[in-house]
N, CA, C and O of each residue as an XYZ file, in Angstrom:
332
protein
N      -7.569      1.803     12.009
C      -7.927      1.290     11.388
C      -8.752      1.577     10.759
O      -9.675      1.324     11.533
N      -9.512      2.180      9.310
C     -10.500      2.750      8.763
C     -10.776      2.138      7.812
O     -10.100      1.725      6.869
N     -13.086      1.994      8.370
C     -13.549      1.247      6.819
C     -12.988      1.731      5.451
O     -13.176      0.747      4.735
N     -12.487      2.559      4.789
C     -12.091      3.109      3.681
C     -10.829      3.999      3.567
O     -10.895      5.228      3.590
N      -9.623      3.271      3.437
C      -8.576      3.977      3.690
C      -7.735      3.549      1.292
O      -8.118      2.949      0.288
N      -6.521      4.418      1.751
C      -5.631      3.733      1.022
C      -4.122      3.582      0.779
O      -4.080      2.724      1.660
N      -2.951      3.646      0.402
C      -1.774      3.236      1.067
C      -1.581      3.801     -0.344
O      -2.390      3.504     -1.223
N      -0.257      4.821     -0.661
C       0.291      5.245     -2.301
C       1.987      4.656     -1.685
O       2.560      5.319     -0.821
N       2.383      3.862     -2.041
C       3.703      3.827     -2.194
C       4.377      3.870     -3.662
O       4.374      3.141     -4.654
N       4.822      4.814     -3.373
C       6.025      5.359     -4.297
C       7.629      5.096     -5.190
O       8.575      5.444     -4.483
N       7.948      4.688     -6.241
C       9.046      4.226     -6.475
C       9.562      4.540     -7.563
O       8.631      4.671     -8.358
N      10.865      4.808     -8.235
C      11.501      5.103     -9.227
C      11.648      4.080     -9.800
O      12.122      2.994     -9.465
N      10.830      4.801    -11.508
C      11.367      3.229    -12.816
C      12.116      2.968    -12.858
O      12.256      1.754    -13.000
N      13.278      3.787    -12.784
C      14.500      3.364    -13.066
C      15.446      2.417    -12.516
O      16.194      1.621    -13.084
N      15.231      2.699    -11.140
C      16.010      1.578    -10.328
C      15.263      0.924     -9.346
O      15.963      0.383     -8.490
N      13.468      0.751     -9.137
C      12.651      0.150     -8.358
C      12.697      0.329     -7.183
O      12.092     -0.412     -6.409
N      14.003      2.164     -6.457
C      13.777      2.401     -5.715
C      12.475      3.328     -4.620
O      11.849      4.136     -5.306
N      12.064      3.307     -3.225
C      11.208      3.969     -2.848
C      11.517      5.483     -3.018
O      12.697      5.831     -2.985
N      10.636      6.312     -3.178
C      11.279      8.224     -3.676
C      10.326      8.671     -2.219
O       9.141      8.478     -1.946
N      11.392      9.314     -1.498
C      10.922      9.893     -0.467
C      10.733     11.167     -0.425
O      11.586     11.853     -0.989
N       9.963     11.631      0.022
C       9.750     13.404      0.030
C       8.712     13.408     -1.545
O       8.839     13.909     -2.662
N       7.910     12.738     -1.004
C       6.870     12.595     -2.424
C       5.566     13.630     -1.779
O       5.155     13.720     -0.622
N       5.078     14.422     -3.172
C       4.076     15.053     -2.909
C       2.784     13.559     -3.267
O       2.825     13.034     -4.379
N       1.900     13.126     -2.353
C       1.088     12.449     -3.222
C      -0.358     13.974     -2.348
O      -0.352     14.765     -1.405
N      -1.222     13.596     -3.356
C      -2.064     14.078     -3.690
C      -3.568     13.523     -3.915
O      -3.683     12.950     -4.998
N      -4.763     13.567     -3.121
C      -6.206     12.387     -3.493
C      -7.204     13.818     -3.279
O      -7.474     14.770     -2.548
N      -7.529     13.010     -4.733
C      -8.944     14.270     -4.484
C     -10.447     13.775     -4.960
O     -10.588     12.630     -5.390
N     -11.085     14.297     -4.906
C     -12.414     14.284     -5.526
C     -13.320     15.457     -5.067
O     -12.861     16.320     -4.319
N     -14.297     15.488     -5.401
C     -15.064     16.814     -4.732
C     -15.557     16.305     -3.640
O     -16.051     15.217     -3.344
N     -15.289     17.497     -2.966
C     -15.765     17.726     -1.012
C     -14.207     16.960     -0.586
O     -13.804     17.433      0.478
N     -13.451     16.119     -1.046
C     -12.403     15.513     -0.525
C     -11.015     16.372     -1.009
O     -11.277     16.852     -2.112
N      -9.525     16.773     -0.560
C      -8.786     17.133     -1.011
C      -7.619     16.940     -0.111
O      -7.632     17.874      0.692
N      -6.321     15.913      0.181
C      -5.840     16.063      0.704
C      -5.011     15.857     -0.148
O      -5.237     15.490     -1.301
N      -3.380     16.200      0.629
C      -2.048     16.219      0.430
C      -0.913     15.682      1.491
O      -0.604     16.110      2.603
N      -0.361     14.473      0.641
C       0.852     14.407      2.423
C       1.871     14.035      1.041
O       1.841     13.639     -0.124
N       2.686     14.448      2.036
C       4.556     14.426      1.764
C       4.831     12.279      2.461
O       4.440     11.803      3.527
N       5.166     11.971      1.965
C       5.988     10.552      1.987
C       6.536     10.187      2.575
O       7.401      9.827      1.777
N       7.060      9.737      3.946
C       8.004     10.266      4.234
C       9.276      9.321      3.845
O       9.436      9.142      2.637
N      10.269      8.648      4.805
C      11.360      8.258      4.337
C      10.846      5.941      4.170
O      11.511      4.973      3.801
N       9.796      6.060      4.546
C       9.260      4.518      3.667
C       8.751      4.772      2.811
O       7.869      3.940      2.596
N       8.805      5.953      1.694
C       8.038      6.472      0.018
C       6.887      5.903     -0.061
O       6.695      5.246     -1.084
N       5.491      5.987      1.229
C       4.518      5.586      0.902
C       3.710      6.662      2.089
O       4.038      7.095      3.194
N       2.614      6.802      1.290
C       1.741      7.840      1.799
C       0.193      7.271      2.099
O      -0.402      6.733      1.164
N      -0.744      7.443      3.984
C      -1.644      6.736      3.893
C      -2.688      7.992      3.868
O      -2.366      9.108      4.276
N      -4.441      7.565      3.151
C      -4.876      7.730      3.646
C      -5.967      7.325      4.303
O      -6.675      6.437      3.828
N      -6.181      7.776      5.198
C      -7.161      7.047      5.722
C      -8.976      7.564      6.374
O      -9.051      8.784      6.230
N     -10.160      7.068      6.917
C     -11.303      7.684      6.827
C     -11.659      8.336      5.521
O     -11.721      9.560      5.410
N     -11.841      7.683      4.750
C     -12.016      8.181      3.161
C     -13.985      7.650      3.089
O     -14.492      6.568      3.384
N     -14.621      8.900      2.594
C     -15.703      7.899      1.955
C     -15.193      6.599      0.703
O     -14.018      6.428      0.377
N     -15.771      6.204      0.430
C     -15.725      4.774     -0.970
C     -16.284      5.471     -1.914
O     -17.360      6.033     -1.713
N     -15.545      5.552     -3.264
C     -15.491      5.843     -4.330
C     -14.277      6.136     -4.917
O     -13.217      6.085     -4.293
N     -14.411      6.583     -6.621
C     -13.250      7.243     -7.397
C     -12.952      8.384     -7.308
O     -13.536      9.268     -7.936
N     -11.591      8.667     -6.185
C     -11.105      9.379     -6.781
C      -9.541      9.788     -7.635
O      -8.980      8.815     -8.138
N      -8.986     10.882     -7.771
C      -7.446     10.749     -8.168
C      -6.397     11.272     -7.673
O      -6.443     12.165     -6.827
N      -5.544     10.880     -8.046
C      -4.420     11.082     -7.886
C      -3.026     11.207     -8.479
O      -2.629     10.544     -9.438
N      -2.315     12.126     -7.815
C      -1.147     12.948     -8.347
C      -0.526     12.703     -7.533
O      -0.921     12.676     -6.367
N       1.063     12.358     -8.042
C       2.046     12.374     -7.461
C       3.496     12.867     -8.279
O       3.996     12.594     -9.371
N       3.876     13.752     -7.112
C       5.256     14.663     -7.805
C       6.587     14.513     -6.914
O       6.505     14.083     -5.763
N       7.782     14.874     -7.469
C       9.311     14.410     -6.911
C       9.428     14.824     -7.234
O       8.699     15.105     -8.186
N      11.178     15.903     -6.764
C      11.402     16.422     -7.426
C      12.499     15.768     -8.341
O      13.109     14.981     -7.616
N      13.153     15.737     -9.929
C      13.510     15.107    -10.572
C      12.773     14.363    -11.624
O      13.378     13.635    -12.411
N      11.620     14.507    -11.660
C      10.713     13.310    -11.910
C       9.297     13.422    -12.171
O       8.526     13.934    -11.359
N       8.934     12.948    -13.304
C       7.692     13.856    -14.445
C       6.585     13.450    -13.155
O       6.650     12.507    -12.367
N       5.405     14.703    -13.284
C       4.252     14.476    -12.215
C       3.193     13.121    -12.863
O       2.731     13.111    -14.004
N       2.975     12.038    -11.814
C       2.466     10.673    -11.630
C       0.573     10.985    -11.859
O      -0.021     11.143    -10.792
N      -0.242     11.062    -13.069
C      -1.938     11.466    -12.195
C      -2.151     10.364    -12.874
O      -1.474      9.763    -13.708
N      -3.857     10.056    -12.101
C      -4.570      8.436    -12.424
C      -6.176      9.329    -12.188
O      -6.632      9.190    -11.053
N      -6.872     10.048    -12.984
C      -7.947     10.128    -12.372
C      -9.268      9.170    -12.180
O     -10.402      9.615    -12.002
N      -8.862      7.533    -12.258
C      -9.740      6.622    -12.036
C      -9.812      5.594    -10.651
O     -10.456      4.546    -10.603
N      -9.165      6.043     -9.789
C      -8.519      5.372     -8.479
C     -10.022      4.716     -7.190
O     -10.846      5.439     -6.631
N      -9.925      3.514     -7.103
C     -11.312      3.659     -6.852
C     -10.736      2.429     -5.165
O     -10.136      1.363     -5.022
N     -11.415      3.492     -4.232
C     -11.488      3.251     -2.987
C     -12.271      2.739     -2.458
O     -13.358      3.164     -2.851
N     -12.425      1.592     -1.315
C     -12.861      0.552     -1.034
C     -13.099     -0.273     -0.282
O     -13.376     -1.374     -0.759
N     -13.096     -0.108      1.222
C     -12.699     -1.278      2.046
C     -10.925     -0.032      1.813
O     -10.725      1.159      1.575
N      -9.869     -1.548      2.130
C      -8.465     -1.167      2.418
C      -7.799     -1.289      0.936
O      -7.755     -2.315      0.258
N      -7.180      0.278      0.516
C      -6.740     -0.402     -0.785
C      -5.437      0.559     -0.795
O      -5.051      1.420     -0.004
N      -4.843     -0.011     -2.189
C      -2.926     -0.009     -2.343
C      -2.457      0.151     -3.163
O      -2.046     -0.869     -3.717
N      -2.139      1.602     -3.910
C      -1.544      1.614     -4.991
C      -0.238      2.131     -5.168
O       0.236      3.141     -4.646
N       0.315      1.317     -5.980
C       1.376      1.520     -6.194
C       1.948      2.207     -7.914
O       1.672      1.844     -9.058
N       2.842      3.330     -7.371
C       2.628      4.661     -8.574
C       4.650      4.571     -8.791
O       5.526      4.873     -7.981
N       4.736      4.153     -9.901
C       6.425      3.904    -10.692
C       6.864      5.457    -11.304
O       6.476      5.494    -12.472
N       7.696      7.055    -10.833
C       7.864      7.837    -11.281
C       8.967      7.802    -12.231
O      10.061      7.336    -11.915
N       8.702      8.309    -13.457
C      10.402      8.432    -15.279
C      10.626     10.105    -14.543
O      11.459     10.880    -15.014
């Protein structure tokens, strides 16, 4: 457990099924980390400073998702659907 963290789950818009092996990038000034989600379709980022981050999620066969206004404060969760 860390003070500020973000759990990102990635699903297919068409089927609602978790997308495995997606690349999840979380970044802002001074922080840039990319995690590949596992068989659970989730990526975890811990030990974060509170603030606003950008997220980019990509997976083979899907359109890349981007969001530049992800607020992290405490324990957060972001659900992403890929087309």
